[in-house]
N, C-alpha and C positions, 0 to 999 in steps of 0.2 A: 381292846387289849386287857389282858389279865396276865400280868408278868412282872418282871424286874428289870431296871435299867442302870447301867452305871458307865460313867465317863471318867476317864482319867488323863490328865495332861501333865507331862514331865514327872511321871512317877507319883502323882498325888491325885486322889480322888476329887474331882470338882463337881460331880453331881451322882447321886445314887436314890432311887426311890423304887417304891414297890407299888402297883396300880392294879385294883380289881380284887377278885375273890380268888380265895384257895379252895374253897368248897361252896357249891353251889346251893346244894340242899339245906346247908346250915347258914348260909349268907355269911361265912367267915372271910374277914379281909386278910389279903397277903400281908407278910411282914419279912423282914429280912432274914428270919430263921429257916423259912420254907426251902426246901431243896427241889431242884427241877432236874428232870433227865436231861441228859445233855445230847442225847442223839448222838450224830457223826461229829460232834465236837468231840466227843470221847476219843476220838483216833488219836489226837495228839498225845495223849497220855500213854497209848499203846506204843506209839512210835518212840516216845521218851524212854519207856521202859526197855525197848529194844536196844536203844542208844546207850543206856546204861550198861546192859550186858555187853555190848560192843566196847566200852571203855575198859571194862573188866577183863577183857579178853576171853570172855566165855562164848563169844559167838563171832562170827565174821559176816559182813554184809554180803558176800559172795557165796556163803554157805547156801546149799540147795534144801529145801524143806525135807528131802528124804534123808539129809544126815541126821535129823531128830525124830523123823517118822518115816521109817523105811518103807512102809507099805502104802505111803501116800501115792495116789495113783497118777498125779500129774506131775511128771519129773522134769528135771531141769528148771524149777521155779526157785530163784534166789530170795533171801529176804530182802535185799534191794528191790526186786520186782514187786513184791508185795507191798513194800511201803511207798512206792511210786505208783502202784495201780498198774502195773504192766505186765501181772502174772498172766492174764488170760483165763482165770479160773471161772467155773460156771457159778451162778447164785444159789448160795445155800439156802436163801428163802424158799426158792422153787423146790429144791430138794426136800426140805422139810414139808411144804405144803402138799406135795405130790406122792411123798413115798416114805415118810415117817408115819408108822401105824401105832405107836404107843400113845397112851393118853398123856403121860408126863413130857413135859418139854425136854429135848436134848440138850446137855451141857456141850461145852466145848470138846471134851475128850470124847463123849459119845458121838458127836457129829464127826469129829476126825475119823473115828473107827467106822462110823456110817458111811463116810464118802469113799471108804476103801471099797465096801462091798457094792457100790452102786455105779453102774456103767453111765455116768453122766458126762457128756464130751465138754472139753475145755473149748473156750472160744477161738484162741489163737496162740500161735507160739509165743513163749515167754520172750518178753522184751520188744516184742515187734509193734506193739500199740498201746495206747493209754485207754483203759477203760475202768471208770470208777468202780470199786469192788469191796462190798462189805465183807465178802468170803476171805479176802486177802487179809483183812485186820482181824478177823477172828482166828485165823491160822497163826498170825503173830502172836497174838495173845496166848495161844496154845503152845508156841515156842516159848515163850516167857515162863509159863507153867512147868513145861517140860526141863528146862535147863536151870530154873531156881529151884525146882522142888517145891515151890509154894503156889497157892491159888494165886490167880491173877490179880483179884481184890485185895489180898494179903500183901503181895509184892508192892503194889502201887501204893498202898497204904504206908508201909514201912520205908520206901524210898522216895516217895513224892509228896503225899499228903502230910505225913507227920513232920518231915524236915522243914516243909513251908508253912506248918502250923494251919493246914486247910481243915479245921476241925469239923466242917459241916459236908465234908466230901467222903464218897464212898463208892464202891462198885455193888451193883446189885443184880443177882441172878433170880428170877422169877422161879418160885417153888422150892429153891434152895436157901434163899436167904430171907431173914424176917424183915418185915416192913419197919423201917425206921420212924421215929417222931418227925413229925413235919414233912414227910416225903409225899410229894405231891401226886395225885392223879392227873393224867390227861384227859381233855375234854374234845367232844365235837359239837358243833352248833347244828341243831334240829330245827327245821322250818324257819330259820333265820333269828330264832329268839332263845330257844331252850337248849342248854347246855347238857349233853349227856355224857356219862363217864365212859371212856373207852377201856375194856378189858384187856388183860394181858393175852398174848397168843403163843402158839408153839415155838415161835421164833425168839422169845423173850428171855430165855434161861442163858443164851450165848451172849458172852461179853467180848470187848476189845474193839468191835466196831461200834458200840453203843452201850448204854447201861452204865455209864458213871453219872452219878447224881451229884449236884453241886449247887453253889450260890453265885451271886455275881461278885461278891466280895471273896469269896475264896479263889474264883477265877481271875480276879486281880492279883492275889497273892502268887498265883501260879505264872502269869505272864511275867510279873515283875521278877519273880525268882528265877524263871527261866532264861530270862534276857540278861540278868545280872550274874550269872554263872554258878547259882546255888545247886543247880542240879546236874547240869552238863558243861563240859568245856565248850569254848568259843568254836573249836573246830567241829564239833558234833552239832552244835547249833547252827552253824553256816550250811552244813549238809542238810538239816530240816528244813531251812529257809531257801535252799536252792532249787530253781526248777530241775526235774528229772529229765531224761531223755530216752529215747528209744535206741535199739541196737545201732539203728542208721543215723544217729545222731540228732534226730527230730527232738527239740524241746517240748515238754509238756508242762501244763499249768499247775504242777504238784509238787511239792517237797517230800518232806516225810511228815505225814499228819496235818499238813498245812496246805492250803490252795495258795498259789501265788498269781495274783491278778496278771492276766494276758495283755490287758491293755496298759496297766500302771504297774510296774515293778516294785513300787512302793506300799503295795498294799498286800499284807499275810493275814489270811482270814480262813474261817471255816463257818459253814452252816449246818445246821442239822434239823430233820424233821422225822418224828416217830411218835405215834400213838397220841397225837394232839400236842406234842411238846414242837416247839418251834424255836431255834437257838441261833445265835450269830456272836462270834468273837472276831473282832475285827482290829487290825493293828495298822497304824500308819506311822512306821519308824522314823520318816524325816520329820514329820510334826510331834514326834513323842506322844502320840495319842492313841488310846486304846477305847473301844466301844464296846461294851458288852450287853447283849439282849437276851432274855430268857422268858419264855411264855409258855402256857399249858391249855390254850383252848383252839388249836389248829389255826393260829394266827397267820396271816397270808402277806402281811406287809413289811416283813423284815428288811428287804432291800431299801425300800422308800424311806423307812424310820431311820435307818442308818445313815442314809444320805442327809436327811433333815437334821439329824444330830450333827453330823460333820459340818455342815452349813452354819449351824448355830455357833459351833466352835470357831470356825473360821472367820466369822463376823464378830466375834465378842472376845477371842482369848488371844489376838495378834498383838502381843506385847513386845 
């Protein structure tokens, strides 16, 4: 394990630590200043940005994507479909890997235009099924940019990071943004012992589904601020934390930017994996407990580590 771990109980940090290396060639140790790529944990910020526009009456959840991008080739996909992963959109990773010919990685706006000119079939009719979709969340971030007139990174900084004093958090688009001080690289393990740096790809300039960088402490501020009404109303938060459903009324294990545990309604969480980063933010509302895990060497034990930490808390913090 080479990463960061934070545990909060009743709104207070009870444990925080950084373990392992930030840079394997320099043998530099991690500390609280290093920022991790959140991978899919980024999606909750995209969902919150959409809900901010919704609260300001700048969008409606029933709006279709074509309202903002008239030539979007997949009709009748609503913003709510995108939030709940019921849009049926094809994987943009596949489109980039098989059809994008330019050397420079596409941005959100470039990929939105590129989708218009490529005849890639959708998976299913909007609202009929649940299918976890990175494409849906990059489209949501693109809607945020279109409606606000700001880059997604600037919008999130102004409306979420700055108000919550998340000073070490930012959105990073490969080839378009400068690398920040203490911005970590992801690694993979080679032959069981050597850590090799993972290079960025053609899919790394797109934001919204991934590419938020943060620290455990900033994510603690985020969770506390979100739950305490500093960013969104209780009504909006309830929507984010409520299971979605298909057009036939079948419940799905996802709200807006958060997974809702199908076996235990009392777990709200999200994991992420991308380019060597493994991340997890888990809330246990009835226990008033939050566990945050960030790692950058292709760590595979997120679920078991989280369970072990929860067990330690259960055994020692029952007051």
